[in-house]
C-alpha positions in Angstrom: 0.0 0.0 0.0 1.2 3.5 -0.8 0.0 6.8 0.5 -1.4 9.5 -1.8 -1.7 12.9 -0.1 -4.0 15.7 -1.0 -4.3 19.1 0.8 -7.3 17.7 2.7 -6.8 14.0 3.0 -4.6 11.0 2.8 -5.6 7.6 1.4 -3.9 4.3 1.1 -4.0 2.7 -2.4 -2.8 -0.6 -3.7 -0.7 -0.8 -6.8 -3.5 -2.4 -8.7 -5.9 0.5 -7.8 -3.2 3.0 -8.7 -2.9 1.5 -12.2 -6.7 1.6 -12.6 -6.7 5.2 -11.4 -4.0 6.2 -13.9 -5.9 4.6 -16.8 -9.0 6.5 -15.7 -7.1 9.8 -15.7 -5.6 9.1 -19.1 -9.0 8.1 -20.6 -10.6 11.3 -19.4 -7.6 13.5 -20.4 -7.3 14.8 -16.8 -4.2 15.2 -14.7 -4.1 13.3 -11.4 -4.6 16.4 -9.3 -7.8 17.4 -11.1 -9.6 14.1 -10.8 -8.1 12.9 -7.5 -10.8 14.3 -5.1 -13.8 12.8 -7.0 -12.0 9.4 -7.3 -11.2 9.4 -3.6 -14.7 10.4 -2.5 -16.2 7.6 -4.7 -13.9 5.0 -3.1 -14.5 6.3 0.4 -18.2 5.9 -0.1 -17.6 2.3 -1.1 -15.6 1.9 2.2 -12.6 0.6 0.3 -10.2 2.9 2.0 -9.6 4.2 5.5 -9.7 8.0 5.5 -6.9 9.5 7.5 -8.0 13.0 8.5 -10.1 15.2 6.3 -13.8 15.1 6.1 -16.1 12.2 5.2 -18.9 13.6 3.0 
């Protein structure tokens, strides 16, 4: 597991999920920083990751 930090939160992501995430960014023509928050929020809602700090909306 690796940590990915944002100004508001930190998540732990497996290498497999990181690869999927990168493909998603490429497919949408977005940089990681622009799509990161929506991606994280979707995964938090699925309870796949433990949120460390930040807000759970």
